[in-house]
C-alpha positions, -999 to +999 in steps of 0.1 A: +000+000+000+013+034-009+020+059+018+015+088-006-022+095-011-020+126-033-039+147-008-076+154-009-094+146-042-114+178-040-096+203-018-115+231-003-105+268+000-107+292+028-129+286+059-144+254+044-108+240+044-111+237+083-138+211+080-134+180+102-139+156+072-116+163+042-132+135+022-115+109+000-079+111-011-068+115-047-055+079-045-090+067-035-105+087-064-081+073-089-087+038-077-125+043-079-122+054-115-099+025-124-123+001-107-153+015-126-135+008-158-126-027-147-162-036-138-173-023-172-150-048-189-167-083-190-136-100-205-114-086-177-138-096-150-139-132-165-101-133-163-101-120-127-127-146-118-106-174-131-075-161-114-094-157-081-107-193-083-072-206-091-057-187-061-087-192-038-093-155-032-123-133-037-124-117-072-133-084-056-099-085-037-080-089-070-100-061-087-095-037-057-058-045-055-054-039-092-073-006-089-051+007-062-020-004-081-033+017-110-039+046-087-003+043-073+011+043-108-010+074-117+002+093-086+038+083-094+035+095-130+017+127-118+046+135-094+071+137-123 
């Protein structure tokens, strides 16, 4: 898991910035977008299902791990 989160996905300005809840991180936002694309791809989901069965894990675990891996790669590229 990456230590770098990219900060808040939707940062607030001024007095609203002092809110107790800063919302999701940019890493979470990127992962959610990647996961949405994965769930829209039936062929990919079929492959994840087969891999999950082979390794005896939940397919959702594989999809979420892949989504956060994509998010970490996007944050790394963004930092260049």
